[in-house]
Backbone and ligand atoms as CSV (ligand in chain L), in Angstrom:
chain,resi,resn,atom,element,x,y,z
A,1,UNK,N,N,22.545,-89.656,39.246
A,1,UNK,CA,C,23.303,-89.185,38.082
A,1,UNK,C,C,22.514,-88.081,37.351
A,2,UNK,N,N,23.153,-86.950,37.088
A,2,UNK,CA,C,22.477,-85.833,36.413
A,2,UNK,C,C,22.660,-85.943,34.908
A,3,UNK,N,N,21.532,-86.096,34.219
A,3,UNK,CA,C,21.582,-86.223,32.755
A,3,UNK,C,C,20.915,-84.998,32.131
A,4,UNK,N,N,21.592,-84.385,31.164
A,4,UNK,CA,C,21.022,-83.230,30.437
A,4,UNK,C,C,20.780,-83.616,29.000
A,5,UNK,N,N,19.674,-83.112,28.460
A,5,UNK,CA,C,19.350,-83.323,27.066
A,5,UNK,C,C,19.564,-82.007,26.328
A,6,UNK,N,N,20.326,-82.072,25.235
A,6,UNK,CA,C,20.557,-80.865,24.419
A,6,UNK,C,C,19.857,-81.101,23.078
A,7,UNK,N,N,18.615,-80.615,22.917
A,7,UNK,CA,C,17.867,-80.876,21.677
A,7,UNK,C,C,18.110,-79.818,20.625
A,8,UNK,N,N,17.956,-80.204,19.358
A,8,UNK,CA,C,18.094,-79.224,18.291
A,8,UNK,C,C,18.045,-79.889,16.942
A,9,UNK,N,N,18.239,-79.067,15.911
A,9,UNK,CA,C,18.235,-79.583,14.536
A,9,UNK,C,C,19.641,-80.011,14.098
A,10,UNK,N,N,20.649,-79.247,14.486
A,10,UNK,CA,C,22.055,-79.582,14.224
A,10,UNK,C,C,22.280,-79.960,12.733
A,11,UNK,N,N,21.838,-79.091,11.868
A,11,UNK,CA,C,21.898,-79.395,10.423
A,11,UNK,C,C,22.794,-78.398,9.672
A,12,UNK,N,N,24.092,-78.456,9.836
A,12,UNK,CA,C,24.917,-79.384,10.595
A,12,UNK,C,C,25.281,-78.819,11.961
A,13,UNK,N,N,26.025,-79.620,12.744
A,13,UNK,CA,C,26.612,-79.140,13.994
A,13,UNK,C,C,27.597,-78.014,13.674
A,14,UNK,N,N,27.585,-76.971,14.518
A,14,UNK,CA,C,28.542,-75.854,14.349
A,14,UNK,C,C,29.529,-75.854,15.526
A,15,UNK,N,N,30.526,-75.002,15.427
A,15,UNK,CA,C,31.457,-74.864,16.579
A,15,UNK,C,C,30.738,-74.288,17.791
A,16,UNK,N,N,29.689,-73.486,17.538
A,16,UNK,CA,C,28.869,-72.957,18.635
A,16,UNK,C,C,28.195,-74.091,19.401
A,17,UNK,N,N,27.578,-75.027,18.645
A,17,UNK,CA,C,26.947,-76.184,19.290
A,17,UNK,C,C,28.003,-76.975,20.084
A,18,UNK,N,N,29.141,-77.212,19.442
A,18,UNK,CA,C,30.185,-78.031,20.073
A,18,UNK,C,C,30.646,-77.409,21.377
A,19,UNK,N,N,30.797,-76.087,21.369
A,19,UNK,CA,C,31.193,-75.367,22.587
A,19,UNK,C,C,30.146,-75.577,23.708
A,20,UNK,N,N,28.866,-75.503,23.355
A,20,UNK,CA,C,27.807,-75.716,24.354
A,20,UNK,C,C,27.881,-77.161,24.880
A,21,UNK,N,N,28.109,-78.123,23.977
A,21,UNK,CA,C,28.178,-79.542,24.396
A,21,UNK,C,C,29.349,-79.739,25.350
A,22,UNK,N,N,30.507,-79.153,25.009
A,22,UNK,CA,C,31.709,-79.326,25.855
A,22,UNK,C,C,31.453,-78.753,27.227
A,23,UNK,N,N,30.838,-77.571,27.275
A,23,UNK,CA,C,30.610,-76.930,28.580
A,23,UNK,C,C,29.535,-77.682,29.377
A,24,UNK,N,N,28.489,-78.137,28.688
A,24,UNK,CA,C,27.443,-78.904,29.379
A,24,UNK,C,C,28.031,-80.192,29.955
A,25,UNK,N,N,28.979,-80.779,29.243
A,25,UNK,CA,C,29.549,-82.045,29.712
A,25,UNK,C,C,30.430,-81.850,30.950
A,26,UNK,N,N,30.808,-80.589,31.223
A,26,UNK,CA,C,31.533,-80.329,32.481
A,26,UNK,C,C,30.531,-80.112,33.635
A,27,UNK,N,N,29.291,-79.831,33.302
A,27,UNK,CA,C,28.286,-79.537,34.334
A,27,UNK,C,C,27.435,-80.761,34.719
A,28,UNK,N,N,27.340,-81.720,33.773
A,28,UNK,CA,C,26.435,-82.862,34.006
A,28,UNK,C,C,27.194,-84.170,33.815
A,29,UNK,N,N,26.689,-85.240,34.452
A,29,UNK,CA,C,27.350,-86.557,34.339
A,29,UNK,C,C,27.234,-87.075,32.920
A,30,UNK,N,N,26.059,-86.854,32.306
A,30,UNK,CA,C,25.808,-87.321,30.944
A,30,UNK,C,C,25.135,-86.212,30.147
A,31,UNK,N,N,25.494,-86.078,28.886
A,31,UNK,CA,C,24.784,-85.141,27.997
A,31,UNK,C,C,24.312,-85.927,26.781
A,32,UNK,N,N,23.017,-85.884,26.537
A,32,UNK,CA,C,22.476,-86.549,25.353
A,32,UNK,C,C,22.130,-85.441,24.353
A,33,UNK,N,N,22.788,-85.480,23.203
A,33,UNK,CA,C,22.485,-84.515,22.148
A,33,UNK,C,C,21.388,-85.159,21.279
A,34,UNK,N,N,20.217,-84.506,21.240
A,34,UNK,CA,C,19.056,-85.113,20.617
A,34,UNK,C,C,18.664,-84.345,19.361
A,35,UNK,N,N,18.743,-85.041,18.237
A,35,UNK,CA,C,18.501,-84.424,16.931
A,35,UNK,C,C,17.055,-84.675,16.531
A,36,UNK,N,N,16.317,-83.599,16.339
A,36,UNK,CA,C,14.918,-83.740,15.957
A,36,UNK,C,C,14.828,-84.195,14.508
A,37,UNK,N,N,14.085,-85.305,14.288
A,37,UNK,CA,C,13.818,-85.748,12.901
A,37,UNK,C,C,12.592,-84.966,12.454
A,38,UNK,N,N,12.837,-83.897,11.691
A,38,UNK,CA,C,11.722,-83.045,11.296
A,38,UNK,C,C,11.741,-82.867,9.784
A,39,UNK,N,N,11.046,-83.783,9.044
A,39,UNK,CA,C,11.113,-83.727,7.593
A,39,UNK,C,C,10.543,-82.437,7.009
A,40,UNK,N,N,9.657,-81.748,7.761
A,40,UNK,CA,C,9.072,-80.494,7.232
A,40,UNK,C,C,10.120,-79.403,7.080
A,41,UNK,N,N,11.236,-79.535,7.819
A,41,UNK,CA,C,12.283,-78.528,7.733
A,41,UNK,C,C,13.200,-78.723,6.532
A,42,UNK,N,N,13.002,-79.838,5.792
A,42,UNK,CA,C,13.820,-80.128,4.623
A,42,UNK,C,C,15.309,-80.034,4.928
A,43,UNK,N,N,15.773,-80.853,5.843
A,43,UNK,CA,C,17.197,-80.737,6.258
A,43,UNK,C,C,18.172,-81.129,5.158
A,44,UNK,N,N,19.373,-80.582,5.242
A,44,UNK,CA,C,20.434,-80.916,4.273
A,44,UNK,C,C,20.945,-82.315,4.574
A,45,UNK,N,N,21.124,-82.635,5.859
A,45,UNK,CA,C,21.687,-83.936,6.263
A,45,UNK,C,C,20.609,-84.792,6.911
A,46,UNK,N,N,20.671,-86.100,6.647
A,46,UNK,CA,C,19.712,-87.025,7.249
A,46,UNK,C,C,19.969,-87.076,8.765
A,47,UNK,N,N,18.989,-87.527,9.540
A,47,UNK,CA,C,19.216,-87.689,10.981
A,47,UNK,C,C,20.441,-88.592,11.268
A,48,UNK,N,N,20.590,-89.662,10.450
A,48,UNK,CA,C,21.702,-90.590,10.681
A,48,UNK,C,C,23.047,-89.867,10.439
A,49,UNK,N,N,23.111,-89.035,9.399
A,49,UNK,CA,C,24.352,-88.274,9.130
A,49,UNK,C,C,24.647,-87.294,10.277
A,50,UNK,N,N,23.576,-86.695,10.771
A,50,UNK,CA,C,23.785,-85.705,11.859
A,50,UNK,C,C,24.198,-86.397,13.167
A,51,UNK,N,N,23.641,-87.588,13.422
A,51,UNK,CA,C,24.072,-88.351,14.603
A,51,UNK,C,C,25.565,-88.661,14.480
A,52,UNK,N,N,25.951,-89.102,13.281
A,52,UNK,CA,C,27.364,-89.465,13.065
A,52,UNK,C,C,28.274,-88.229,13.190
A,53,UNK,N,N,27.823,-87.131,12.619
A,53,UNK,CA,C,28.624,-85.885,12.715
A,53,UNK,C,C,28.868,-85.521,14.181
A,54,UNK,N,N,27.818,-85.645,14.998
A,54,UNK,CA,C,27.963,-85.255,16.398
A,54,UNK,C,C,28.797,-86.274,17.162
A,55,UNK,N,N,28.593,-87.564,16.842
A,55,UNK,CA,C,29.421,-88.608,17.507
A,55,UNK,C,C,30.890,-88.367,17.223
A,56,UNK,N,N,31.215,-88.075,15.956
A,56,UNK,CA,C,32.629,-87.862,15.591
A,56,UNK,C,C,33.183,-86.601,16.259
A,57,UNK,N,N,32.378,-85.533,16.231
A,57,UNK,CA,C,32.863,-84.251,16.752
A,57,UNK,C,C,33.008,-84.265,18.272
A,58,UNK,N,N,32.318,-85.223,18.924
A,58,UNK,CA,C,32.371,-85.289,20.401
A,58,UNK,C,C,33.089,-86.548,20.883
A,59,UNK,N,N,33.877,-87.161,19.985
A,59,UNK,CA,C,34.567,-88.411,20.339
A,59,UNK,C,C,35.478,-88.241,21.566
A,60,UNK,N,N,35.914,-87.001,21.810
A,60,UNK,CA,C,36.809,-86.725,22.968
A,60,UNK,C,C,36.028,-86.537,24.254
A,61,UNK,N,N,34.695,-86.651,24.183
A,61,UNK,CA,C,33.859,-86.412,25.370
A,61,UNK,C,C,33.089,-87.697,25.689
A,62,UNK,N,N,33.618,-88.549,26.580
A,62,UNK,CA,C,32.996,-89.839,26.827
A,62,UNK,C,C,31.593,-89.739,27.437
A,63,UNK,N,N,31.238,-88.621,28.058
A,63,UNK,CA,C,29.924,-88.517,28.706
A,63,UNK,C,C,28.822,-88.081,27.725
A,64,UNK,N,N,29.213,-87.897,26.459
A,64,UNK,CA,C,28.229,-87.369,25.488
A,64,UNK,C,C,27.811,-88.474,24.530
A,65,UNK,N,N,26.481,-88.544,24.268
A,65,UNK,CA,C,26.035,-89.414,23.191
A,65,UNK,C,C,25.011,-88.667,22.328
A,66,UNK,N,N,24.858,-89.114,21.114
A,66,UNK,CA,C,23.951,-88.457,20.182
A,66,UNK,C,C,22.863,-89.447,19.760
A,67,UNK,N,N,21.642,-88.929,19.702
A,67,UNK,CA,C,20.504,-89.751,19.252
A,67,UNK,C,C,19.618,-88.911,18.339
A,68,UNK,N,N,18.779,-89.581,17.569
A,68,UNK,CA,C,17.758,-88.871,16.801
A,68,UNK,C,C,16.407,-89.195,17.431
A,69,UNK,N,N,15.485,-88.224,17.372
A,69,UNK,CA,C,14.157,-88.487,17.978
A,69,UNK,C,C,13.063,-87.849,17.158
A,70,UNK,N,N,11.843,-88.359,17.389
A,70,UNK,CA,C,10.662,-87.736,16.784
A,70,UNK,C,C,9.728,-87.342,17.938
A,71,UNK,N,N,8.837,-86.431,17.676
A,71,UNK,CA,C,7.833,-86.076,18.687
A,71,UNK,C,C,8.321,-84.992,19.621
A,72,UNK,N,N,7.733,-85.007,20.813
A,72,UNK,CA,C,8.022,-83.939,21.777
A,72,UNK,C,C,9.387,-84.132,22.445
A,73,UNK,N,N,10.090,-83.031,22.593
A,73,UNK,CA,C,11.383,-83.056,23.283
A,73,UNK,C,C,11.227,-83.559,24.717
A,74,UNK,N,N,10.129,-83.164,25.385
A,74,UNK,CA,C,9.961,-83.576,26.804
A,74,UNK,C,C,9.854,-85.093,26.910
A,75,UNK,N,N,9.214,-85.718,25.905
A,75,UNK,CA,C,9.094,-87.179,25.943
A,75,UNK,C,C,10.446,-87.848,25.737
A,76,UNK,N,N,11.220,-87.255,24.823
A,76,UNK,CA,C,12.590,-87.747,24.586
A,76,UNK,C,C,13.410,-87.616,25.883
A,77,UNK,N,N,13.263,-86.483,26.553
A,77,UNK,CA,C,14.006,-86.266,27.808
A,77,UNK,C,C,13.619,-87.317,28.847
A,78,UNK,N,N,12.325,-87.546,28.949
A,78,UNK,CA,C,11.866,-88.560,29.936
A,78,UNK,C,C,12.425,-89.931,29.614
A,79,UNK,N,N,12.383,-90.274,28.312
A,79,UNK,CA,C,12.900,-91.603,27.926
A,79,UNK,C,C,14.398,-91.746,28.228
A,80,UNK,N,N,15.119,-90.618,28.134
A,80,UNK,CA,C,16.574,-90.667,28.389
A,80,UNK,C,C,16.910,-90.526,29.866
A,81,UNK,N,N,15.898,-90.240,30.694
A,81,UNK,CA,C,16.158,-90.030,32.117
A,81,UNK,C,C,16.775,-88.665,32.393
A,82,UNK,N,N,16.603,-87.720,31.450
A,82,UNK,CA,C,17.180,-86.375,31.641
A,82,UNK,C,C,16.282,-85.539,32.522
A,83,UNK,N,N,16.893,-84.720,33.349
A,83,UNK,CA,C,16.113,-83.803,34.207
A,83,UNK,C,C,16.310,-82.357,33.789
A,84,UNK,N,N,17.213,-82.152,32.845
A,84,UNK,CA,C,17.530,-80.798,32.400
A,84,UNK,C,C,17.547,-80.735,30.887
A,85,UNK,N,N,16.989,-79.612,30.346
A,85,UNK,CA,C,17.132,-79.350,28.905
A,85,UNK,C,C,18.134,-78.215,28.786
A,86,UNK,N,N,19.074,-78.375,27.871
A,86,UNK,CA,C,20.073,-77.329,27.641
A,86,UNK,C,C,19.739,-76.612,26.328
A,87,UNK,N,N,19.798,-75.308,26.347
A,87,UNK,CA,C,19.722,-74.545,25.098
A,87,UNK,C,C,20.766,-73.437,25.158
A,88,UNK,N,N,21.333,-73.126,24.012
A,88,UNK,CA,C,22.320,-72.034,23.932
A,88,UNK,C,C,21.610,-70.735,23.593
A,89,UNK,N,N,22.093,-69.651,24.159
A,89,UNK,CA,C,21.558,-68.316,23.802
A,89,UNK,C,C,22.676,-67.511,23.180
A,90,UNK,N,N,22.452,-67.065,21.946
A,90,UNK,CA,C,23.485,-66.297,21.256
A,90,UNK,C,C,23.263,-64.791,21.454
A,91,UNK,N,N,22.109,-64.345,21.068
A,91,UNK,CA,C,21.833,-62.904,21.070
A,91,UNK,C,C,20.431,-62.679,21.613
A,92,UNK,N,N,20.102,-61.419,21.896
A,92,UNK,CA,C,18.787,-61.100,22.488
A,92,UNK,C,C,17.638,-61.636,21.654
A,93,UNK,N,N,17.811,-61.585,20.338
A,93,UNK,CA,C,16.679,-62.008,19.488
A,93,UNK,C,C,16.374,-63.505,19.661
A,94,UNK,N,N,17.315,-64.303,20.159
A,94,UNK,CA,C,17.042,-65.709,20.446
A,94,UNK,C,C,16.075,-65.844,21.629
A,95,UNK,N,N,16.132,-64.836,22.511
A,95,UNK,CA,C,15.575,-65.023,23.847
A,95,UNK,C,C,14.069,-65.262,23.843
A,96,UNK,N,N,13.352,-64.447,23.000
A,96,UNK,CA,C,11.891,-64.495,23.056
A,96,UNK,C,C,11.388,-65.915,22.713
A,97,UNK,N,N,11.902,-66.479,21.617
A,97,UNK,CA,C,11.453,-67.817,21.222
A,97,UNK,C,C,11.927,-68.879,22.222
A,98,UNK,N,N,13.156,-68.716,22.688
A,98,UNK,CA,C,13.689,-69.712,23.646
A,98,UNK,C,C,12.874,-69.722,24.933
A,99,UNK,N,N,12.446,-68.525,25.378
A,99,UNK,CA,C,11.678,-68.442,26.609
A,99,UNK,C,C,10.289,-69.080,26.363
A,100,UNK,N,N,9.716,-68.815,25.207
A,100,UNK,CA,C,8.417,-69.400,24.868
A,100,UNK,C,C,8.517,-70.933,24.852
A,101,UNK,N,N,9.625,-71.419,24.272
A,101,UNK,CA,C,9.837,-72.855,24.207
A,101,UNK,C,C,10.030,-73.437,25.615
A,102,UNK,N,N,10.786,-72.740,26.429
A,102,UNK,CA,C,11.025,-73.202,27.816
A,102,UNK,C,C,9.711,-73.239,28.587
A,103,UNK,N,N,8.883,-72.230,28.389
A,103,UNK,CA,C,7.582,-72.206,29.088
A,103,UNK,C,C,6.671,-73.322,28.602
A,104,UNK,N,N,6.703,-73.583,27.287
A,104,UNK,CA,C,5.892,-74.694,26.739
A,104,UNK,C,C,6.357,-75.996,27.358
A,105,UNK,N,N,7.665,-76.212,27.365
A,105,UNK,CA,C,8.209,-77.479,27.920
A,105,UNK,C,C,7.911,-77.576,29.436
A,106,UNK,N,N,7.939,-76.405,30.082
A,106,UNK,CA,C,7.640,-76.400,31.540
A,106,UNK,C,C,6.193,-76.812,31.790
A,107,UNK,N,N,5.282,-76.338,30.919
A,107,UNK,CA,C,3.885,-76.702,31.127
A,107,UNK,C,C,3.664,-78.176,30.785
A,108,UNK,N,N,4.431,-78.708,29.830
A,108,UNK,CA,C,4.286,-80.133,29.455
A,108,UNK,C,C,4.946,-81.065,30.461
A,109,UNK,N,N,6.032,-80.614,31.044
A,109,UNK,CA,C,6.840,-81.468,31.936
A,109,UNK,C,C,7.449,-80.612,33.046
A,110,UNK,N,N,6.649,-80.315,34.088
A,110,UNK,CA,C,7.134,-79.386,35.136
A,110,UNK,C,C,8.393,-79.891,35.847
A,111,UNK,N,N,8.653,-81.200,35.759
A,111,UNK,CA,C,9.828,-81.754,36.450
A,111,UNK,C,C,11.134,-81.460,35.711
A,112,UNK,N,N,10.993,-80.995,34.459
A,112,UNK,CA,C,12.200,-80.711,33.640
A,112,UNK,C,C,12.590,-79.245,33.763
A,113,UNK,N,N,13.860,-78.982,33.973
A,113,UNK,CA,C,14.330,-77.571,34.000
A,113,UNK,C,C,15.044,-77.259,32.685
A,114,UNK,N,N,14.753,-76.096,32.136
A,114,UNK,CA,C,15.561,-75.627,30.984
A,114,UNK,C,C,16.662,-74.732,31.527
A,115,UNK,N,N,17.894,-75.050,31.102
A,115,UNK,CA,C,19.030,-74.193,31.491
A,115,UNK,C,C,19.629,-73.615,30.213
A,116,UNK,N,N,19.783,-72.295,30.210
A,116,UNK,CA,C,20.391,-71.614,29.044
A,116,UNK,C,C,21.867,-71.399,29.307
A,117,UNK,N,N,22.671,-71.773,28.333
A,117,UNK,CA,C,24.104,-71.437,28.397
A,117,UNK,C,C,24.368,-70.327,27.405
A,118,UNK,N,N,25.054,-69.268,27.878
A,118,UNK,CA,C,25.420,-68.175,26.963
A,118,UNK,C,C,26.457,-68.693,25.995
A,119,UNK,N,N,26.174,-68.542,24.719
A,119,UNK,CA,C,27.126,-68.982,23.703
A,119,UNK,C,C,28.435,-68.233,23.862
A,120,UNK,N,N,29.529,-68.915,23.630
A,120,UNK,CA,C,30.837,-68.239,23.577
A,120,UNK,C,C,30.747,-67.086,22.580
A,121,UNK,N,N,31.198,-65.896,22.998
A,121,UNK,CA,C,31.008,-64.694,22.131
A,121,UNK,C,C,31.660,-64.867,20.756
A,122,UNK,N,N,32.690,-65.732,20.709
A,122,UNK,CA,C,33.349,-65.979,19.391
A,122,UNK,C,C,32.377,-66.565,18.395
A,123,UNK,N,N,31.344,-67.273,18.901
A,123,UNK,CA,C,30.421,-67.983,18.019
A,123,UNK,C,C,29.020,-67.375,17.993
A,124,UNK,N,N,28.875,-66.173,18.539
A,124,UNK,CA,C,27.512,-65.621,18.688
A,124,UNK,C,C,26.847,-65.337,17.331
A,125,UNK,N,N,27.643,-65.259,16.285
A,125,UNK,CA,C,27.069,-64.980,14.946
A,125,UNK,C,C,26.685,-66.259,14.207
A,126,UNK,N,N,27.105,-67.394,14.747
A,126,UNK,CA,C,26.998,-68.663,14.004
A,126,UNK,C,C,25.610,-69.277,14.028
A,127,UNK,N,N,25.196,-69.827,12.902
A,127,UNK,CA,C,23.986,-70.644,12.865
A,127,UNK,C,C,24.218,-71.709,11.802
A,128,UNK,N,N,23.500,-72.834,11.909
A,128,UNK,CA,C,23.631,-73.879,10.886
A,128,UNK,C,C,23.241,-73.344,9.521
A,129,UNK,N,N,22.231,-72.466,9.477
A,129,UNK,CA,C,21.788,-71.922,8.183
A,129,UNK,C,C,22.901,-71.115,7.515
A,130,UNK,N,N,23.586,-70.287,8.312
A,130,UNK,CA,C,24.670,-69.482,7.731
A,130,UNK,C,C,25.831,-70.355,7.291
A,131,UNK,N,N,26.116,-71.383,8.069
A,131,UNK,CA,C,27.205,-72.314,7.697
A,131,UNK,C,C,26.885,-72.949,6.330
A,132,UNK,N,N,25.609,-73.335,6.143
A,132,UNK,CA,C,25.219,-73.938,4.860
A,132,UNK,C,C,25.363,-72.939,3.731
A,133,UNK,N,N,24.991,-71.688,4.025
A,133,UNK,CA,C,25.090,-70.655,2.960
A,133,UNK,C,C,26.561,-70.406,2.581
A,134,UNK,N,N,27.411,-70.315,3.571
A,134,UNK,CA,C,28.839,-70.091,3.281
A,134,UNK,C,C,29.384,-71.288,2.497
A,135,UNK,N,N,28.969,-72.498,2.883
A,135,UNK,CA,C,29.426,-73.728,2.167
A,135,UNK,C,C,28.992,-73.665,0.707
A,136,UNK,N,N,27.733,-73.283,0.503
A,136,UNK,CA,C,27.185,-73.257,-0.848
A,136,UNK,C,C,27.977,-72.342,-1.769
A,137,UNK,N,N,28.471,-71.210,-1.195
A,137,UNK,CA,C,29.195,-70.258,-2.041
A,137,UNK,C,C,30.711,-70.417,-1.917
A,138,UNK,N,N,31.140,-71.533,-1.345
A,138,UNK,CA,C,32.567,-71.854,-1.341
A,138,UNK,C,C,33.412,-71.052,-0.378
A,139,UNK,N,N,32.785,-70.507,0.654
A,139,UNK,CA,C,33.564,-69.726,1.640
A,139,UNK,C,C,34.270,-70.625,2.625
A,140,UNK,N,N,35.183,-70.017,3.436
A,140,UNK,CA,C,35.948,-70.812,4.393
A,140,UNK,C,C,35.082,-71.236,5.598
A,141,UNK,N,N,35.122,-72.517,5.921
A,141,UNK,CA,C,34.243,-73.046,6.957
A,141,UNK,C,C,34.969,-73.342,8.264
A,142,UNK,N,N,36.310,-73.264,8.232
A,142,UNK,CA,C,37.088,-73.686,9.433
A,142,UNK,C,C,36.686,-72.917,10.704
A,143,UNK,N,N,36.377,-71.604,10.602
A,143,UNK,CA,C,35.980,-70.925,11.855
A,143,UNK,C,C,34.563,-71.234,12.309
A,144,UNK,N,N,33.870,-72.093,11.581
A,144,UNK,CA,C,32.439,-72.257,11.838
A,144,UNK,C,C,31.964,-73.644,12.245
A,145,UNK,N,N,32.627,-74.663,11.737
A,145,UNK,CA,C,32.099,-76.023,11.939
A,145,UNK,C,C,33.247,-77.006,12.231
A,146,UNK,N,N,32.959,-78.107,12.962
A,146,UNK,CA,C,33.987,-79.109,13.175
A,146,UNK,C,C,34.454,-79.736,11.849
A,147,UNK,N,N,35.694,-80.245,11.874
A,147,UNK,CA,C,36.320,-80.730,10.639
A,147,UNK,C,C,35.459,-81.762,9.906
A,148,UNK,N,N,34.878,-82.711,10.666
A,148,UNK,CA,C,34.121,-83.770,9.999
A,148,UNK,C,C,32.849,-83.214,9.343
A,149,UNK,N,N,32.246,-82.204,9.965
A,149,UNK,CA,C,31.048,-81.589,9.346
A,149,UNK,C,C,31.461,-80.843,8.086
A,150,UNK,N,N,32.630,-80.210,8.127
A,150,UNK,CA,C,33.138,-79.494,6.942
A,150,UNK,C,C,33.328,-80.486,5.798
A,151,UNK,N,N,33.869,-81.662,6.142
A,151,UNK,CA,C,34.085,-82.680,5.081
A,151,UNK,C,C,32.757,-83.076,4.455
A,152,UNK,N,N,31.719,-83.230,5.270
A,152,UNK,CA,C,30.386,-83.572,4.738
A,152,UNK,C,C,29.832,-82.434,3.880
A,153,UNK,N,N,30.077,-81.197,4.306
A,153,UNK,CA,C,29.595,-80.046,3.526
A,153,UNK,C,C,30.348,-79.954,2.190
A,154,UNK,N,N,31.664,-80.218,2.262
A,154,UNK,CA,C,32.473,-80.166,1.017
A,154,UNK,C,C,32.052,-81.268,0.034
A,155,UNK,N,N,31.565,-82.380,0.580
A,155,UNK,CA,C,31.104,-83.471,-0.314
A,155,UNK,C,C,29.889,-83.016,-1.110
A,156,UNK,N,N,29.089,-82.158,-0.502
A,156,UNK,CA,C,27.883,-81.660,-1.199
A,156,UNK,C,C,28.167,-80.400,-2.012
A,157,UNK,N,N,29.051,-79.573,-1.465
A,157,UNK,CA,C,29.414,-78.295,-2.124
A,157,UNK,C,C,30.930,-78.265,-2.256
A,158,UNK,N,N,31.477,-78.864,-3.340
A,158,UNK,CA,C,32.939,-78.950,-3.451
A,158,UNK,C,C,33.558,-77.554,-3.429
A,159,UNK,N,N,34.641,-77.368,-2.649
A,159,UNK,CA,C,35.281,-76.074,-2.613
A,159,UNK,C,C,35.814,-75.714,-4.000
A,160,UNK,N,N,35.959,-74.407,-4.245
A,160,UNK,CA,C,36.403,-73.966,-5.565
A,160,UNK,C,C,37.725,-74.610,-5.927
A,161,UNK,N,N,37.860,-75.052,-7.169
A,161,UNK,CA,C,39.075,-75.705,-7.606
A,161,UNK,C,C,38.978,-77.216,-7.519
A,162,UNK,N,N,37.981,-77.717,-6.750
A,162,UNK,CA,C,37.825,-79.177,-6.627
A,162,UNK,C,C,36.582,-79.690,-7.316
A,163,UNK,N,N,35.783,-78.757,-7.859
A,163,UNK,CA,C,34.504,-79.167,-8.478
A,163,UNK,C,C,34.722,-79.919,-9.775
L,1,PNS,O1,O,17.983,-76.249,16.618
L,1,PNS,P1,P,16.551,-75.785,16.659
L,1,PNS,O2,O,15.891,-75.991,15.322
L,1,PNS,O3,O,16.430,-74.368,17.174
L,1,PNS,O4,O,15.813,-76.739,17.736
L,1,PNS,C1,C,14.439,-76.598,17.989
L,1,PNS,C2,C,13.907,-77.813,18.752
L,1,PNS,C3,C,14.197,-79.114,17.992
L,1,PNS,C4,C,14.584,-77.900,20.102
L,1,PNS,C5,C,12.372,-77.619,18.941
L,1,PNS,O5,O,11.775,-77.359,17.698
L,1,PNS,C6,C,11.694,-78.837,19.569
L,1,PNS,O6,O,11.887,-79.109,20.737
L,1,PNS,N1,N,10.924,-79.574,18.754
L,1,PNS,C7,C,10.277,-80.818,19.143
L,1,PNS,C8,C,8.785,-80.671,19.277
L,1,PNS,C9,C,8.433,-80.091,20.644
L,1,PNS,O7,O,8.760,-80.645,21.676
L,1,PNS,N2,N,7.727,-78.934,20.662
L,1,PNS,C10,C,7.340,-78.278,21.895
L,1,PNS,C11,C,8.437,-77.391,22.450
L,1,PNS,S1,S,8.606,-75.956,21.488
């Protein structure tokens, strides 16, 4: 059985992430979406909230599960039995860091392959940080994030007229 691990911060999940998860789930028997618990990043949502957001947004994908992890991604992959790490590439500027990360993971765990999926061009501008910024200023989030993540964002940043 081919298991892929898709690691990231997902604070919150965006439509770009969801697109990568959907496509990865067509390529692998199982996809584990792994949320890094990284308190130094001062996330907006707790790891538990992000796990729930991803579980709800991927409820239509039975091969997908979401977990939170600490420590090295390669150790998380080994614990999950994953042989592949998935990362999305949006634009050229992503590439340098992604390649450095892939090489680091390769040196730590040569048995793991990193596979890059080109982000759907519709979502190439999207990032969790920009989604949070748009939410903060009351902008429309429908083109950017799954409905349940939007509801969580609206709970923190009520849309204009509802504050
Ligand atoms: O969504 P992000 O923030 O771009 O994801 C980055 C992430 C979580 C994949 C990366 O920071 C990571 O793998 N962190 C865990 C620590 C680790 O394994 N470091 C070595 C590889 S860079």
